[in-house]
C-alpha positions as CSV (number, residue, x, y, z in Angstrom):
1,M,8.6,21.8,10.5
2,Q,5.6,19.5,10.9
3,D,5.4,15.8,11.8
4,S,1.8,14.5,11.8
5,K,-0.4,11.5,11.1
6,Y,-4.1,11.2,10.2
7,M,-5.9,8.2,11.4
8,V,-8.8,6.0,10.1
9,A,-11.2,4.4,12.6
10,T,-13.7,1.6,12.0
11,E,-17.2,1.4,13.4
12,R,-15.8,-1.2,15.8
13,D,-13.2,1.2,17.0
14,A,-15.9,3.8,17.6
15,Q,-17.7,1.3,19.9
16,W,-14.7,1.6,22.3
17,G,-16.0,5.1,23.1
18,L,-13.1,7.2,21.8
19,V,-11.2,7.3,18.6
20,V,-8.2,9.4,17.5
21,S,-8.3,11.1,14.1
22,T,-5.0,13.1,14.1
23,V,-1.8,13.5,16.1
24,G,1.3,15.6,15.4
25,Y,4.0,18.1,16.2
26,D,4.4,21.6,14.8
27,E,7.4,23.8,14.9
28,V,7.3,27.4,13.6
29,Y,10.2,29.9,14.0
30,A,9.8,33.6,14.6
31,D,7.9,35.4,11.9
32,E,7.3,32.3,9.8
33,P,3.8,32.0,8.3
34,Y,1.3,30.4,10.6
35,P,-0.5,27.9,10.4
36,T,2.1,25.9,8.6
37,K,1.3,24.1,5.3
38,G,0.7,20.4,5.3
39,H,-2.4,20.2,7.4
40,G,-5.1,17.8,6.1
41,D,-8.4,18.8,4.6
42,G,-10.6,20.5,7.2
43,Y,-7.7,21.3,9.5
44,Y,-5.9,24.2,7.8
45,F,-7.4,27.6,8.8
46,D,-7.1,31.3,8.4
47,I,-6.3,32.9,11.8
48,E,-8.6,35.9,11.1
49,R,-11.6,33.8,10.1
50,G,-10.9,30.9,12.5
51,R,-12.6,27.5,12.0
52,I,-15.0,25.0,13.4
53,L,-14.0,21.3,13.8
54,D,-16.2,18.2,14.2
55,E,-13.9,16.8,16.8
56,Y,-12.1,17.5,20.1
57,Q,-8.4,18.5,20.1
58,M,-5.8,18.9,22.8
59,L,-2.8,21.1,22.0
60,Y,0.3,21.4,24.3
61,L,2.4,24.5,23.8
62,L,6.0,23.4,24.4
63,E,7.6,26.7,23.5
64,G,6.4,30.2,22.6
65,E,3.5,32.6,23.4
66,G,0.3,33.3,21.6
67,V,-3.4,34.1,21.8
68,F,-6.4,31.8,21.8
69,S,-10.0,32.8,21.1
70,S,-13.2,30.9,20.9
71,R,-16.9,31.6,21.0
72,H,-16.9,31.2,24.8
73,A,-13.4,32.7,25.5
74,T,-11.9,35.7,23.9
75,D,-8.2,36.7,23.5
76,V,-6.9,34.3,26.2
77,P,-3.0,34.5,26.4
78,I,-1.3,31.2,26.0
79,K,2.3,30.4,26.8
80,A,4.8,27.5,27.0
81,G,3.4,24.9,29.4
82,D,-0.2,25.5,28.5
83,I,-2.7,23.0,27.2
84,F,-5.6,24.4,25.3
85,L,-8.7,22.4,24.2
86,L,-10.8,22.7,21.0
87,F,-14.4,21.4,21.1
88,P,-16.6,20.1,18.2
89,G,-18.9,22.8,16.8
90,E,-17.1,25.6,18.7
91,W,-15.6,28.4,16.6
92,H,-12.0,29.1,17.5
93,T,-8.7,30.6,16.4
94,Y,-5.2,30.8,17.8
95,H,-1.7,32.0,16.7
96,P,1.8,32.8,18.0
97,L,2.7,36.3,18.9
98,P,4.9,38.1,16.4
99,G,8.5,37.2,16.9
100,S,7.7,34.1,19.0
101,T,8.9,30.6,18.2
102,W,6.0,28.2,18.4
103,K,6.5,24.5,19.2
104,S,3.3,22.5,19.9
105,Y,1.9,19.0,20.0
106,W,-1.7,18.1,19.1
107,I,-4.0,15.2,19.2
108,G,-7.6,15.1,17.8
109,Y,-10.3,12.7,19.0
110,K,-14.0,12.1,19.3
111,G,-16.5,9.7,20.9
112,R,-19.2,9.4,23.5
113,N,-16.6,9.2,26.3
114,M,-15.6,12.7,25.6
115,D,-19.1,13.9,25.0
116,D,-20.0,12.6,28.5
117,R,-17.1,14.5,30.1
118,L,-18.4,17.7,28.5
119,K,-22.0,16.9,29.5
120,Y,-21.1,16.3,33.1
121,N,-18.8,19.4,33.4
122,F,-15.5,17.6,33.7
123,L,-14.6,19.9,30.7
124,S,-16.2,23.2,29.9
125,L,-16.4,25.5,26.8
126,D,-15.8,28.3,29.2
127,K,-12.4,26.9,30.3
128,P,-10.4,25.9,27.2
129,V,-6.9,26.7,28.6
130,Y,-5.1,24.7,31.4
131,H,-1.8,25.8,32.9
132,V,0.2,22.6,33.5
133,G,3.8,23.7,33.1
134,F,6.5,21.7,31.4
135,S,6.0,18.0,31.8
136,D,8.3,15.2,30.6
137,D,5.3,12.8,31.0
138,I,3.1,14.9,28.6
139,V,5.9,15.1,26.0
140,Y,6.4,11.4,26.3
141,L,2.7,10.6,25.8
142,Y,2.5,12.8,22.7
143,N,5.5,11.2,21.2
144,F,4.2,7.7,22.1
145,A,0.9,8.7,20.4
146,L,2.8,9.8,17.3
147,R,4.8,6.6,17.1
148,T,1.7,4.5,17.6
149,A,-0.2,6.3,14.9
150,K,2.6,5.9,12.4
151,E,3.0,2.2,13.2
152,E,-0.7,1.4,12.9
153,A,-0.3,-1.9,14.6
154,A,-3.4,-4.0,15.6
155,H,-5.7,-2.2,18.0
156,S,-3.7,1.0,17.7
157,Q,-6.9,3.0,18.2
158,Q,-7.4,1.5,21.6
159,I,-3.8,2.4,22.6
160,L,-4.4,5.9,21.4
161,A,-7.6,6.2,23.3
162,G,-5.7,5.2,26.4
163,I,-3.1,7.9,25.7
164,V,-5.8,10.6,25.4
165,N,-7.3,9.5,28.7
166,N,-3.9,9.6,30.3
167,L,-3.2,13.1,28.9
168,L,-6.5,14.4,30.2
169,G,-5.8,13.0,33.7
170,L,-2.4,14.6,33.7
171,M,-3.8,17.9,32.6
172,Y,-6.3,17.9,35.5
173,S,-3.8,16.8,38.1
174,L,-0.9,19.0,37.1
175,E,-3.0,22.2,37.0
176,R,-4.6,21.5,40.3
177,N,-1.2,20.7,41.9
178,M,0.2,24.0,40.5
179,E,-2.7,25.9,41.9
180,L,-2.4,24.5,45.4
181,S,1.4,24.8,45.4
182,R,1.1,28.5,44.7
183,R,-0.9,28.8,47.9
184,G,2.1,27.9,50.0
185,G,2.9,24.2,50.3
186,Y,-0.7,22.9,50.7
187,V,0.0,19.9,48.4
188,D,2.5,18.7,50.9
189,M,0.1,19.2,53.8
190,I,-2.7,17.3,52.1
191,N,-0.4,14.4,51.2
192,K,0.8,14.2,54.8
193,A,-2.9,14.3,56.0
194,R,-3.8,11.4,53.7
195,L,-0.8,9.3,54.9
196,R,-1.8,10.1,58.5
197,I,-5.4,9.0,57.9
198,R,-4.3,5.8,56.2
199,E,-1.8,5.0,59.0
200,G,-4.5,5.6,61.6
201,V,-7.4,3.8,60.0
202,E,-7.9,1.7,63.1
203,A,-6.9,4.4,65.6
204,K,-9.2,6.8,67.6
205,L,-8.0,9.7,65.5
206,T,-10.3,12.5,64.2
207,V,-9.7,14.6,61.2
208,Q,-9.9,17.6,63.5
209,E,-6.9,16.3,65.4
210,I,-5.0,15.8,62.1
211,A,-5.8,19.4,61.1
212,A,-4.4,20.6,64.4
213,E,-1.3,18.4,64.0
214,L,-0.6,20.1,60.6
215,G,-1.1,23.6,62.0
216,S,-4.3,24.4,60.2
217,S,-7.8,25.3,61.2
218,Y,-10.3,22.5,60.5
219,S,-12.4,24.7,58.2
220,N,-9.4,25.6,56.0
221,F,-8.0,22.1,56.1
222,R,-11.4,20.6,55.0
223,K,-11.7,23.1,52.2
224,L,-8.2,22.4,50.8
225,F,-8.6,18.7,51.3
226,K,-11.8,18.6,49.3
227,E,-10.4,20.8,46.5
228,Y,-7.4,18.4,46.2
229,T,-9.1,15.0,46.6
230,G,-12.7,15.7,45.7
231,L,-13.7,14.3,49.1
232,S,-14.1,15.8,52.6
233,P,-11.4,14.4,55.0
234,A,-14.2,12.8,57.1
235,F,-15.6,11.0,54.1
236,Y,-12.1,10.0,53.0
237,Q,-11.4,8.5,56.4
238,Q,-14.7,6.7,56.5
239,D,-14.1,5.2,53.0
240,L,-10.7,3.8,54.1
241,K,-12.4,2.3,57.2
242,L,-15.0,0.6,55.1
243,Q,-12.2,-0.8,52.8
244,R,-10.5,-2.1,55.9
245,A,-13.8,-3.6,57.0
246,K,-14.1,-5.5,53.7
247,E,-10.7,-6.9,54.3
248,L,-11.4,-8.0,57.9
249,L,-14.8,-9.5,56.8
250,S,-13.2,-11.6,54.1
251,T,-10.0,-12.7,55.8
252,T,-10.8,-13.1,59.6
253,D,-13.4,-14.6,61.8
254,M,-14.0,-11.4,63.8
255,S,-17.6,-10.7,64.5
256,I,-19.3,-7.7,62.9
257,K,-19.5,-6.1,66.3
258,E,-15.8,-6.6,66.9
259,I,-15.0,-5.1,63.5
260,A,-17.3,-2.1,64.1
261,Y,-15.5,-1.2,67.4
262,R,-12.1,-2.0,66.1
263,L,-12.6,0.6,63.4
264,N,-14.1,3.1,65.9
265,F,-17.6,3.3,64.5
266,D,-20.1,4.6,67.0
267,S,-22.1,1.3,67.1
268,P,-22.4,-1.9,65.1
269,D,-25.8,-0.7,63.7
270,Y,-24.1,2.6,62.5
271,F,-21.3,0.6,60.9
272,S,-23.8,-1.8,59.1
273,S,-25.7,1.2,57.8
274,K,-22.7,3.0,56.4
275,F,-21.4,-0.3,55.0
276,K,-24.6,-1.1,53.1
277,T,-24.8,2.5,51.8
278,K,-21.3,2.4,50.4
279,I,-20.9,-1.3,49.4
280,G,-24.5,-2.1,48.5
281,C,-25.0,-5.0,50.9
282,K,-24.9,-5.8,54.7
283,P,-21.5,-6.8,56.2
284,S,-22.9,-10.3,56.8
285,E,-23.9,-10.6,53.2
286,Y,-20.5,-9.4,52.0
287,R,-18.8,-12.0,54.2
288,A,-21.0,-14.8,52.8
289,K,-20.2,-13.7,49.2
290,T,-16.5,-13.5,49.7
291,R,-15.9,-16.6,51.8
């Protein structure tokens, strides 16, 4: 069984930065021929010869097991709960294992937004498979994309572009959470740490003290925190302090010196330097602009 829709995009749609060309759902029962018939021109392929597309695709395997290969990744096992990515100009092939039922969603897209993500290593040809597990949110988004494509309402391409971005964000987040969870409850520890830093944004509380409260060495805590958030705990804390400083500058008559010491910066000059580096202007200039 296959349920799919092929889309048309205008030059104006392309200026949005991302357009969707195809979205669908495929269901193949044990030992049925694969790929199924009904794919559009340029999409159907022979699993031995493989194919090369001129677009990106994101496929989510809802049920089954199989094997994926590309020019950069050979014979990668895939299973239910995996997302695998296809890249333009990259040879690839994939298929279910004999005797395996195969249920999958796909969405195809292209545009400079995606090219930039590949260029800046948010995505990589060397890592085409993401282990995200079963997700109601991912299933909902694929079904939403399929409905949107079939309805073809005004600006449906912009809605579909948003769905692709949402799927990519979920893919990133779910895999990272699963990786950290396998290490023994570290996700919970990092979430507690972030809450503690937020609650103590005006307190004399160091990130070393937070690590100790959570029963971790600072070096291990820092490593895990940065893996999860992309920031070191000290930088995360400083960023929150500067956000609080912006609020105090725009809503109170506190002096810059008072704000610096209230937020436990070493000195007003140090506070002003960090503020200008992050915000792009001095605290006094920010206050003048916002009031």
